[in-house]
N, C-alpha and C positions, 0 to 999 in steps of 0.2 A: 391126386387124380391129373393126369397130363395128356396132351393130344389137341385134336382140333374138332371143329364142328361146322356145318355149313348153314348159310342163312341168306336171306334175299335183301339187297339194299337197292335204293334208288341212287342213280349217278347223273341223272338229269331229270326236268321235268316233261312228261308226256303222258296223256290218257291211254297210249298205247302201252300197256303194262309190260310188255315183253321188250319193247324199246327203251323203257325208263329203268327197267331192273337189270340186275346182275347178280347171280350166285358168287358168294365169296367164302372163303375159308377164315375161322378166327379161332385163336387160342382158347382152350378151356382155360378157366381162372377159378381159384379156389374163392368162395363167398368170404367176404370180411365180415366186421362185426356189424350185426343187424341185417345180413343179407342171406339169401336163399340161392343156391344152385338147382335148377329144374331140367328136368330130361322132358322135352316136349312130346306129348303122345298124340294130341289132335289140335289141328289148327283152323280156325273159321275162315270162310271166304265170304266176302261181302261186296256187293255191288260198288260200293264207295271206294273200293282198293284203287280204283281209276281215278277217283277224285283226290286221293291222296298222291300217287304217283303223278297226277298231273297238275300239283301244286294248288289245287282249288282251296283245301282246307288250311293249307299256312304255305307260304312261298318266301321263306328267309334266304334261300338259296344255299343253305349249308348242306353240303353233300360230302360223303353219302350219309344217308339215314335209313335206318330199319324199315320194311316194309310189313304189311300185314296188321291185323288188328288183334283179336282174342285168340286165347289158346288154352288147354289144359294139359297139366303134366304131372310129374312125379318128382317130389323131393328127393335128390340124392346126395346133397350136401348141406350143411348149415352153418352159419357163423358163430364164432366161439360164445357168444352171449345171447344166442337165441334160445328161447324155452317155449314160444308158442308154437311152433312147428318141429317136426322130427323127421329123420330120413324115412321115407315110404310114404308120407302124408300126400294126398290127390290135392292140387291146387289149382285155381283158375286164375289166369293173368287177363285181365280187360283192358291192358294198357296197348297202345299202339307200338308196333314193332314185335309183337310177339307170335303171330300165327305162322311166320314163314322163317323160323329160326329152330335149329334142333335143340339148342340149350339156352337158357336164360339165368343171367346172374344179375339179381337186383335186391333191393331193399325189401323188407318183409312187408311194408305196407303196399307193395304193389302187387300183393297176392291175396286171395281168399280161400280159406279151406272148404273143400266140398266132400260130399259123402264118397265120392269114387271118381276115377279118371275115366269119363265117357263122354261121347259126343253130345248126349242129352244134357249133361251140366256145361259142355262148351257151349251149348245154343242160349243158354240163360245169359251170359255175360254182355254181348250185343243186342242179339235179336230180341231176346226177352225184355232187356232193360228198354230198349226202344219202344216195345209194344206197350209195357206196363207204365213207364213215366208218360208216354204220349196219351194214351187212353185215360189215365187218372189224373196227371198233374195238368197236363197242357189240356186235354180235352174235358175235363170234369166229367167223367162217364157216369152215369148212375145206372138206374135198373129200370125194366120195362120200357126202354127205348128200342127204335130201329136203328141198327148199326150197319153201316157198309164198309167193307174192307176191300180195297183193290189190290191185285197181287196177292191174293189171299193165300195161294199155295206156296209162297215163298219163305224164306226164313223168319223174317218178321211177321208177315201176314198171318201164318198158322198159329203164332202166339196170340195175335190179336182176336183171332176167331175163338180160340178157347177163353182167354180171358173174359171177353165180351159175354160169351154165354154162361161162364160160371156166375158172371154178375147179374144173370136174370135178364138178359136181352134178346131180342129177336136180330139175328145175325145173317147179312147178306155176304157172300163173297164172290169175286171175279176170278176168273182162271181161264185157260187157253184150250184145255182138252178134257174130255170126259174121264179119263184116267185121274187126272188132277181133282176133278169134281167129286169122285168117289172117295178120294183121300178127305178132301174137306167135309163131305157128309159124315164120314166116320168120326170126325172130331167135332161135330155138334154144329155144323153150318145149317142153317135153316133153309136157305134158298141159295143156290149156286147158279151164277149166270156165266155160261161159258161163251165168252165173247167172240169166238170164232164162228158161233153157229147162231147166236141171239145178238140183238142190238140192245146194249146197255139201256140207252135213253127208251127205248120202246117198252123193255120189261119194267123199268120204273115208274114210267106213266101209267101202264096199265094195272101194275099189281100194287104200287105204292103211291096212289093219288094225293096223299097227303103230305109226301115228302120224307126225306131220310134226317133223323135227328143228329146223328154223328157220323161223320166219314173219314177214314183213315185211308188217306190218299198217297200212293207212292209212286204212280206211273207218270203223270202230268200229260201234257199234250191235249188231245181231244178228249181223253177220259176225265181229265180234271174239268173241261168244260163242261161235260156232261154232269159232272157231280154237282157243280156249281148250280146248275138249272135245277137240280132235283133236292136242293135243300129243303127242310121244313121250315115253317116259321121258327124262330129263335135256333135253328140248325147251327151246327158247327163243322167245319172241314178242318182236318189235321193234315198238314204238309210235312211229310218225314222224308220226302225224296222225290223224284221225278225222273226215273230211270229212262225214260224215253228219251231224254236230252243228255244223257252223261256222256255217251259216246260221240253224238253227231254235233254237240254244240249247243247253244242258245238259240231257240227258235224266235224269230221276229214275226209279230202278228199284228194286224190292224182291226180293232174292235172297240167298241164303247168300253169305258173303263168300267171296271168291275162292281164299283159302289151303285151302279144302275141296278145290279141284279140283288145285290146284297141289303140295301136299305129297307126295300118294302117287304121284307121277310125278317128284319131285324136279326140277319144271319152274319156268322163271323167266320173269318179265316184265322187260321192260328197255325204259325210253323213252329218247329221245335227241333232242337237237337239234345239229347237226353243229358249230354254232359253239362248243359247249363243250368242242370238241377242237381248240383253236386251234394246238397244237403240231403237229398233223398235217395240217393244212389244205394247206399249202404241197407236203406230199410227195404228198398224194392227187392234187391238181390237176395236178401235174407228170405223175404217172403215167395220170391220165385224159386229158390233152390228147395224150399219146403214144399211147395206145390208139386215139384217133379218128384222128390223123395216120396210122397204119399200117393203118387198115382193121379192126382187131380189133372195134371196137364202132361200130355205126352208130346214133345216135342217132334215134328215131322223131320226126318233126316233123310236127304237125298241118297240112295243106294250106291251110286256111281262110286267106285273106288279110285281115289286119287293117293298116290304113294310119295311122300317126300316133298323137300323143296323143288325138286326138279320138275314136279308135277303142277305147281303153283298155277303157273300162267294158262295152262291147259284148264285147270279148275275154274278160274276166273272166266275164261272165255265159255266154258261150259253154261256158267251161271248166266252171263249176259246173253247166250242165244236163247234163254226163256224155256229150256227144257227140264230144267231142276224142279223138283217136288221137295220144298223143304229146304233145311240147312245143308249147303254144300261144305264139306270137310276134307281136308288135308289130313292124312294120317302118317304117323312116323313109328317107325319099327324100333 
Protein backbone atom coordinates (compact mmCIF):
# COMPACT_ATOMS: atom_id res chain seq x y z
CA UNK A 1 0.00 0.00 0.00
CA UNK A 2 1.33 3.41 -0.94
CA UNK A 3 0.14 6.97 -1.08
CA UNK A 4 -0.43 9.75 1.42
CA UNK A 5 -2.95 10.75 4.06
CA UNK A 6 -3.82 13.96 5.88
CA UNK A 7 -3.48 14.79 9.55
CA UNK A 8 -3.42 17.86 11.78
CA UNK A 9 -0.28 18.85 13.66
CA UNK A 10 0.61 21.71 15.98
CA UNK A 11 3.41 23.95 14.78
CA UNK A 12 3.22 26.38 17.73
CA UNK A 13 1.46 26.70 21.07
CA UNK A 14 -1.81 28.63 21.04
CA UNK A 15 -5.26 28.12 22.54
CA UNK A 16 -6.51 29.34 19.18
CA UNK A 17 -6.66 25.90 17.60
CA UNK A 18 -6.75 27.27 14.05
CA UNK A 19 -3.67 29.36 14.72
CA UNK A 20 -1.73 26.52 16.32
CA UNK A 21 -2.62 23.82 13.81
CA UNK A 22 -1.71 22.89 10.28
CA UNK A 23 -3.06 20.21 7.95
CA UNK A 24 -0.18 18.23 6.48
CA UNK A 25 0.28 15.20 4.25
CA UNK A 26 2.19 12.14 5.40
CA UNK A 27 3.27 8.96 3.62
CA UNK A 28 1.34 5.78 4.30
CA UNK A 29 3.73 3.26 5.83
CA UNK A 30 3.40 -0.48 6.16
CA UNK A 31 3.03 -1.77 9.73
CA UNK A 32 6.16 -3.31 11.16
CA UNK A 33 6.32 -6.22 13.64
CA UNK A 34 3.80 -5.73 16.42
CA UNK A 35 2.02 -2.89 14.62
CA UNK A 36 -1.33 -2.15 12.99
CA UNK A 37 -2.29 0.20 10.17
CA UNK A 38 -5.69 1.77 10.83
CA UNK A 39 -8.07 3.67 8.61
CA UNK A 40 -9.78 6.23 10.87
CA UNK A 41 -13.57 6.30 10.68
CA UNK A 42 -14.51 8.66 13.54
CA UNK A 43 -12.49 11.11 15.61
CA UNK A 44 -13.53 12.60 18.95
CA UNK A 45 -13.64 16.35 19.56
CA UNK A 46 -12.81 17.44 23.10
CA UNK A 47 -12.92 20.78 24.89
CA UNK A 48 -9.37 20.13 26.06
CA UNK A 49 -8.08 20.11 22.48
CA UNK A 50 -7.39 23.82 23.06
CA UNK A 51 -5.36 22.95 26.16
CA UNK A 52 -3.30 20.50 24.11
CA UNK A 53 -2.69 23.00 21.31
CA UNK A 54 -2.02 25.66 23.93
CA UNK A 55 0.71 23.70 25.70
CA UNK A 56 -1.24 23.46 28.97
CA UNK A 57 -0.92 19.70 29.32
CA UNK A 58 2.68 19.57 28.16
CA UNK A 59 5.05 22.21 26.85
CA UNK A 60 8.29 20.54 25.81
CA UNK A 61 8.49 22.66 22.66
CA UNK A 62 8.94 19.69 20.34
CA UNK A 63 7.11 20.59 17.13
CA UNK A 64 5.32 19.43 15.15
CA UNK A 65 3.13 17.03 17.15
CA UNK A 66 -0.15 15.37 16.20
CA UNK A 67 -3.34 16.92 17.56
CA UNK A 68 -6.60 15.36 18.66
CA UNK A 69 -7.36 12.62 21.14
CA UNK A 70 -9.41 9.46 20.62
CA UNK A 71 -10.58 7.74 17.43
CA UNK A 72 -12.09 4.52 16.16
CA UNK A 73 -11.19 2.85 12.89
CA UNK A 74 -10.72 -0.28 10.85
CA UNK A 75 -7.61 -2.44 10.64
CA UNK A 76 -6.39 -2.41 7.03
CA UNK A 77 -2.97 -4.07 7.50
CA UNK A 78 -1.15 -5.96 10.26
CA UNK A 79 2.47 -6.55 11.08
CA UNK A 80 4.06 -9.89 10.23
CA UNK A 81 3.86 -11.29 13.78
CA UNK A 82 0.46 -9.93 14.81
CA UNK A 83 -2.08 -12.59 15.77
CA UNK A 84 -4.38 -10.66 18.15
CA UNK A 85 -5.85 -8.52 15.35
CA UNK A 86 -6.81 -9.16 11.74
CA UNK A 87 -7.71 -7.02 8.74
CA UNK A 88 -11.28 -5.80 9.09
CA UNK A 89 -11.29 -5.62 12.90
CA UNK A 90 -12.76 -2.51 14.51
CA UNK A 91 -10.51 -0.82 17.06
CA UNK A 92 -10.42 2.22 19.30
CA UNK A 93 -7.34 4.35 19.80
CA UNK A 94 -7.53 6.31 23.07
CA UNK A 95 -4.08 7.81 22.52
CA UNK A 96 -3.24 11.45 21.89
CA UNK A 97 -2.84 12.38 18.24
CA UNK A 98 -5.51 9.96 17.00
CA UNK A 99 -8.64 12.01 16.29
CA UNK A 100 -7.39 14.23 13.48
CA UNK A 101 -5.46 11.77 11.37
CA UNK A 102 -6.86 9.78 8.45
CA UNK A 103 -4.48 6.89 9.16
CA UNK A 104 -2.65 5.53 12.21
CA UNK A 105 0.31 3.13 12.24
CA UNK A 106 1.16 2.19 15.81
CA UNK A 107 2.03 -0.69 18.12
CA UNK A 108 -0.82 -3.04 18.93
CA UNK A 109 -0.86 -2.01 22.61
CA UNK A 110 -2.12 1.40 21.45
CA UNK A 111 -5.42 -0.10 20.26
CA UNK A 112 -8.45 -1.76 21.84
CA UNK A 113 -10.73 -4.12 19.93
CA UNK A 114 -14.36 -2.98 19.87
CA UNK A 115 -17.55 -4.69 18.64
CA UNK A 116 -18.08 -2.26 15.76
CA UNK A 117 -16.69 0.93 14.33
CA UNK A 118 -19.24 3.50 15.49
CA UNK A 119 -19.38 6.87 17.27
CA UNK A 120 -20.99 5.16 20.26
CA UNK A 121 -17.82 3.19 20.90
CA UNK A 122 -15.70 6.24 20.12
CA UNK A 123 -17.44 7.94 23.03
CA UNK A 124 -16.20 5.27 25.43
CA UNK A 125 -12.51 6.13 25.14
CA UNK A 126 -12.23 9.61 26.65
CA UNK A 127 -15.74 10.68 27.66
CA UNK A 128 -16.71 7.34 29.16
CA UNK A 129 -13.40 6.84 30.94
CA UNK A 130 -13.47 10.36 32.36
CA UNK A 131 -16.96 9.83 33.74
CA UNK A 132 -16.40 6.30 35.06
CA UNK A 133 -12.98 6.73 36.65
CA UNK A 134 -14.02 10.13 37.97
CA UNK A 135 -17.22 8.96 39.62
CA UNK A 136 -16.03 5.60 40.90
CA UNK A 137 -12.30 5.98 41.59
CA UNK A 138 -11.92 9.68 42.42
CA UNK A 139 -15.46 10.16 43.71
CA UNK A 140 -16.13 6.85 45.48
CA UNK A 141 -19.69 7.01 44.17
CA UNK A 142 -22.14 4.83 46.01
CA UNK A 143 -25.88 4.27 45.76
CA UNK A 144 -28.78 6.24 47.17
CA UNK A 145 -26.92 9.53 46.91
CA UNK A 146 -27.84 12.86 45.37
CA UNK A 147 -25.47 13.49 42.46
CA UNK A 148 -25.18 16.76 40.53
CA UNK A 149 -23.60 16.86 37.06
CA UNK A 150 -22.79 20.24 35.53
CA UNK A 151 -22.67 20.52 31.72
CA UNK A 152 -24.69 17.32 31.83
CA UNK A 153 -25.63 17.33 28.14
CA UNK A 154 -22.01 17.32 26.98
CA UNK A 155 -19.87 14.43 25.87
CA UNK A 156 -18.71 13.55 29.40
CA UNK A 157 -21.79 14.80 31.24
CA UNK A 158 -24.26 12.44 29.58
CA UNK A 159 -22.07 9.49 30.57
CA UNK A 160 -22.03 10.75 34.16
CA UNK A 161 -25.82 11.00 34.21
CA UNK A 162 -26.26 7.44 32.99
CA UNK A 163 -23.59 5.90 35.22
CA UNK A 164 -24.90 7.69 38.31
CA UNK A 165 -28.45 6.58 37.53
CA UNK A 166 -27.40 2.97 36.91
CA UNK A 167 -25.74 3.03 40.33
CA UNK A 168 -29.07 3.88 41.94
CA UNK A 169 -28.68 7.59 42.62
CA UNK A 170 -30.89 10.66 42.31
CA UNK A 171 -29.33 12.61 39.45
CA UNK A 172 -29.48 16.36 38.83
CA UNK A 173 -28.09 17.80 35.60
CA UNK A 174 -27.51 21.34 34.39
CA UNK A 175 -27.80 22.46 30.77
CA UNK A 176 -28.56 25.58 28.71
CA UNK A 177 -31.74 24.81 26.73
CA UNK A 178 -35.04 22.96 26.99
CA UNK A 179 -34.01 20.83 24.00
CA UNK A 180 -30.99 19.59 25.92
CA UNK A 181 -33.16 19.09 28.99
CA UNK A 182 -35.40 16.72 27.06
CA UNK A 183 -32.38 14.66 26.01
CA UNK A 184 -31.21 14.48 29.62
CA UNK A 185 -34.63 13.34 30.80
CA UNK A 186 -34.60 10.64 28.14
CA UNK A 187 -31.42 9.13 29.64
CA UNK A 188 -32.73 9.17 33.21
CA UNK A 189 -31.92 12.57 34.69
CA UNK A 190 -34.30 13.11 37.63
CA UNK A 191 -34.08 16.91 37.77
CA UNK A 192 -32.78 19.10 34.98
CA UNK A 193 -31.86 22.70 35.77
CA UNK A 194 -31.89 24.87 32.65
CA UNK A 195 -29.56 27.60 33.85
CA UNK A 196 -30.71 30.09 31.21
CA UNK A 197 -34.17 29.97 32.81
CA UNK A 198 -33.52 29.02 36.44
CA UNK A 199 -30.96 30.10 39.00
CA UNK A 200 -28.85 27.11 40.01
CA UNK A 201 -28.36 28.28 43.60
CA UNK A 202 -32.04 29.08 44.11
CA UNK A 203 -33.13 25.65 42.86
CA UNK A 204 -30.63 23.81 45.05
CA UNK A 205 -31.63 25.86 48.11
CA UNK A 206 -35.34 25.25 47.58
CA UNK A 207 -35.30 21.62 46.46
CA UNK A 208 -32.18 20.16 48.07
CA UNK A 209 -31.88 21.85 51.48
CA UNK A 210 -29.68 19.04 52.85
CA UNK A 211 -27.13 19.61 50.10
CA UNK A 212 -25.57 17.45 47.40
CA UNK A 213 -23.53 14.34 48.20
CA UNK A 214 -21.43 14.21 45.01
CA UNK A 215 -20.88 16.91 42.39
CA UNK A 216 -19.15 16.31 39.05
CA UNK A 217 -18.09 19.83 38.06
CA UNK A 218 -16.87 20.78 34.59
CA UNK A 219 -17.74 24.46 34.18
CA UNK A 220 -15.80 26.45 36.78
CA UNK A 221 -16.34 30.12 37.61
CA UNK A 222 -19.56 31.04 39.39
CA UNK A 223 -20.99 27.55 38.78
CA UNK A 224 -18.16 26.07 40.83
CA UNK A 225 -18.73 28.64 43.59
CA UNK A 226 -22.43 27.75 43.74
CA UNK A 227 -21.65 24.05 43.88
CA UNK A 228 -19.30 24.56 46.82
CA UNK A 229 -22.04 26.39 48.70
CA UNK A 230 -24.43 23.46 48.25
CA UNK A 231 -22.28 20.52 49.26
CA UNK A 232 -23.83 18.27 51.87
CA UNK A 233 -22.08 17.26 55.05
CA UNK A 234 -19.27 14.92 53.96
CA UNK A 235 -20.05 15.86 50.37
CA UNK A 236 -17.48 15.68 47.57
CA UNK A 237 -16.93 17.85 44.52
CA UNK A 238 -14.95 16.41 41.60
CA UNK A 239 -13.13 18.81 39.30
CA UNK A 240 -12.75 17.31 35.84
CA UNK A 241 -12.33 20.64 34.07
CA UNK A 242 -13.34 24.29 34.01
CA UNK A 243 -14.37 25.09 30.47
CA UNK A 244 -15.36 28.64 31.39
CA UNK A 245 -11.65 29.47 31.69
CA UNK A 246 -10.22 27.42 28.82
CA UNK A 247 -10.37 30.15 26.22
CA UNK A 248 -10.20 33.34 28.26
CA UNK A 249 -7.44 32.32 30.64
CA UNK A 250 -7.24 32.14 34.41
CA UNK A 251 -9.71 34.26 36.35
CA UNK A 252 -8.33 36.01 39.42
CA UNK A 253 -10.71 36.49 42.34
CA UNK A 254 -10.54 37.91 45.84
CA UNK A 255 -12.47 35.79 48.33
CA UNK A 256 -12.06 34.01 51.65
CA UNK A 257 -10.00 30.84 51.31
CA UNK A 258 -12.11 27.85 50.46
CA UNK A 259 -11.38 25.93 53.66
CA UNK A 260 -13.78 28.31 55.43
CA UNK A 261 -16.59 26.62 53.50
CA UNK A 262 -15.29 23.05 53.51
CA UNK A 263 -14.25 22.42 57.10
CA UNK A 264 -17.63 22.93 58.76
CA UNK A 265 -19.20 20.36 56.44
CA UNK A 266 -16.30 17.89 56.47
CA UNK A 267 -16.52 18.33 52.68
CA UNK A 268 -13.87 17.53 50.08
CA UNK A 269 -12.59 18.79 46.74
CA UNK A 270 -10.98 16.19 44.50
CA UNK A 271 -9.49 16.98 41.11
CA UNK A 272 -8.61 14.24 38.64
CA UNK A 273 -7.40 13.27 35.19
CA UNK A 274 -8.33 9.72 34.30
CA UNK A 275 -4.84 9.00 32.95
CA UNK A 276 -3.54 9.10 36.53
CA UNK A 277 -5.35 5.82 37.21
CA UNK A 278 -3.44 3.75 34.59
CA UNK A 279 -4.03 0.53 36.53
CA UNK A 280 -7.81 1.05 36.25
CA UNK A 281 -8.17 2.05 32.61
CA UNK A 282 -8.45 -1.44 31.06
CA UNK A 283 -10.99 -2.54 33.65
CA UNK A 284 -13.18 0.52 33.13
CA UNK A 285 -12.91 0.34 29.33
CA UNK A 286 -14.01 -3.28 29.31
CA UNK A 287 -16.98 -2.50 31.52
CA UNK A 288 -18.05 0.55 29.53
CA UNK A 289 -17.82 -1.26 26.19
CA UNK A 290 -20.02 -4.00 27.63
CA UNK A 291 -22.55 -1.45 28.90
CA UNK A 292 -22.85 0.08 25.43
CA UNK A 293 -23.02 -3.32 23.75
CA UNK A 294 -25.87 -4.50 25.98
CA UNK A 295 -27.78 -1.22 25.68
CA UNK A 296 -27.52 -0.15 29.31
CA UNK A 297 -25.79 3.05 28.21
CA UNK A 298 -26.68 4.99 25.08
CA UNK A 299 -24.10 7.74 24.59
CA UNK A 300 -25.54 11.02 23.38
CA UNK A 301 -24.03 12.02 20.03
CA UNK A 302 -24.37 15.48 18.56
CA UNK A 303 -26.05 15.16 15.13
CA UNK A 304 -24.05 17.95 13.45
CA UNK A 305 -21.95 16.51 10.64
CA UNK A 306 -18.24 17.37 10.41
CA UNK A 307 -16.36 15.72 7.54
CA UNK A 308 -12.63 15.02 7.70
CA UNK A 309 -9.63 16.85 9.05
CA UNK A 310 -10.60 20.02 7.19
CA UNK A 311 -13.61 20.36 9.49
CA UNK A 312 -11.83 19.74 12.81
CA UNK A 313 -11.39 23.41 13.76
CA UNK A 314 -15.03 24.08 12.92
CA UNK A 315 -16.08 21.14 15.10
CA UNK A 316 -14.00 22.36 18.04
CA UNK A 317 -15.36 25.89 17.79
CA UNK A 318 -18.87 24.47 17.62
CA UNK A 319 -18.24 22.53 20.84
CA UNK A 320 -16.92 25.63 22.61
CA UNK A 321 -19.98 27.59 21.47
CA UNK A 322 -22.03 25.42 23.84
CA UNK A 323 -24.52 24.41 21.16
CA UNK A 324 -23.71 20.72 21.18
CA UNK A 325 -25.74 17.98 22.81
CA UNK A 326 -23.55 14.96 23.47
CA UNK A 327 -20.27 14.00 21.88
CA UNK A 328 -19.05 16.02 18.89
CA UNK A 329 -17.53 13.76 16.23
CA UNK A 330 -15.51 14.19 13.06
CA UNK A 331 -16.26 11.49 10.50
CA UNK A 332 -13.97 10.14 7.80
CA UNK A 333 -15.10 8.65 4.50
